[in-house]
N, C-alpha and C positions, 0 to 999 in steps of 0.2 A: 524661522530660526533666528535671523538677525533681529527681528522685531522683539522676540522674547529676550534676547541678550540686551537690547536697548532698554527694555522694560526693567530687567534686573539691575542694570547700571543706573537707571533713573531712581529706582527704589533705594539703592545703596547711597547715591548722592543725596537723596532727600533725608535719609537717616543720618548721614554725616552732617548735613546742614542743621538738622534738629539738635544735634549734640554740640554744635559750635558755641552757642551762648554759654553752656556750662564750661567748655574748654577755655573760652575767652575770659570768663570770670575767674577760673583757676589761674590762668596766666597773669591776669591783672593783680590778683592777690599775691602771687609769687613775686611779681615785679615790685609791689609795695614793700614786701618783707625785705627783699634785696636792697631797695632804696634806703630803708631804715638802717640796715646793717652798714651800708656805705656811709651814711651820715654819722653813725656812731663811731666808725673807724676813723673818719676824717676828724671828728672832735677829739678822739683819743690821740691821733697823730699830732694835732696842733697842741694838745696839752703836753705831750711828751717833748715836743720841740721847745715849748716855753720852759718846761722843767729843765731841759738840757742847757738852754741859754742862761737860766737863773743859776744853775749849779756852776757853770763855767765862769760866770761873773763873780759869784761868791768865792770860787777857788782863786781867781785872779786877785781879788781884794785880800783874801787870806794870805796868799803868797806874798803879795806886796808888803803887807803889814807884819806878817808873822815870820816869814822865811829869813829875813836878814837877822832877826834876833836869834832864831834857832841856829842859823849858820854860825853866828858869833859864839853863842854858848857851847854848842856841840863841838865846834872847832877848837875852842880853848880847852875843853875837857879832854877831847881826843888827843890833842897835842900833849897834854899833861900825862895821860895814860900811856901814850906811846913813847914817852920820854923824849919828845921832840922830833921823832921820825916823821910824823905827819903834821903838816902845818895848818891846813884849813879843811873845812867841810863845806860843800856847796849843795844846796837843795834847789833844783831848777823848778820851773813853773809846772812841770809834770810830776813833781815830787821824786825825781830821780836823784840819787846821791852820787856825788863825785868827791874825790879826796885829792888834796894837793900833797904830794909826797916830797920829802927832802931830796931824794935822788931820782925818782921816776917821773916827776911832773904830775899832771892831772891824770888820775886813774879811777877806775870803777871799783866799788867794793868787791866785785867778783875776783879781783886780782890780789886781795888781801889774804894773809894766812888766816887760819881758823881763829887763832888768838887775837889777831888784830881786828878781825871782823867782830868778834865778841866785844872788844873794847869800843869799837865804833858804835855798836848798838847800845851798849851801856851808856856811853857818852850822850847819845841821842835821847835815851830814856831820862837821864838826869837833866838834860837841857829842857826837855818837855815838862818835866816836873817843876823846874824853876819857873818856866814861863806860865804854867797854869797857876802855880802858887802866887805869882806876881798879880794875878787876877783875883786873888783872895780865896783860892781853893787849894788846900794842901792835901792832895790825895795820898793814900798809903802806898808804900813801895814794897812789892813782894818779889823776892828773888830766890831762885832755886839753883844753887851752885853755879851762879853766873860767872864766876872767876875760875872755872875749871881749867881753862887753857892758858892761864896767866903764869908768867915766871915770877920769881920771888919779888923782884923790884916793882913790876907792874901790879902785882897783888897788893903790895903795901900802898901804892898810889891809889888803887881802886878802893881799898878799905878806907883810906883817908877821905876820899870823895864821899863815900857812903856815910861816914861819921859826920861829915859836914851836912849832908842831906838830912841826916837824922835829927839835926837841930830844928828843922821845920816840918819834917814829915815822920809819920810812923813807918819804920822799916822792919820788915820781917825777912830774914835771910836764913834759908835752909841749906845745910851742908852736911857732908860726911867726911870732909877733909880736916885733919887735925890742925893744919897750919892756919886755917880760918878760925878754928876754935881758940888757938893761941892768940891771934890778933884780937878776937872778940872779947877775950877776958879783960882787957884794959878798959873798954868803953861800951860794953853791951851786956844785956841780960842774956845769959845762956840758959836754954831749956833743953834738956836732953830728952828726946823722944825714944822710948823703948819699943821693942817689938811687941805686937799685940799677942797676948796669950789667950788661948782658947778655952 
């Protein structure tokens, strides 16, 4: 009985040994596939690291050369729009905005009222348009009731800035507010858009 068991065990081991070359070949093939995947992933990682460093360096150069001008223009425009309430605009190296307020010191735009926040972003858009135009590209300016939250005085200041911008840029301003239409009658072409009739 023991001899028969040893015989069966021997046959099973011989069969396993006969299949080993195939198993080893499969394992070797899988190892090569995995090694190729690892090599591709390492190449991808090094490419992404190089891209990240390049973007960071470009952002630093852009910030060093562009941010001071943007801070200057946007700050001057925001000061004008806010009637002097906000003195300066700062854009840090991570492109975060901060504002110097007359009464509150340095604050985040999150602490501005809705109208003041609209004024800030309008000032930034105008400043960016000026900087891009200085490079020889006067992009069109498209606004849709951008002055919705402005009071009468700030509305007049914003319209004045927009008319100055219109000297060098095409400006399209869409509105449903009669006070804008009144301001626009002096120095803009007004086109009334009617409702679509079916």
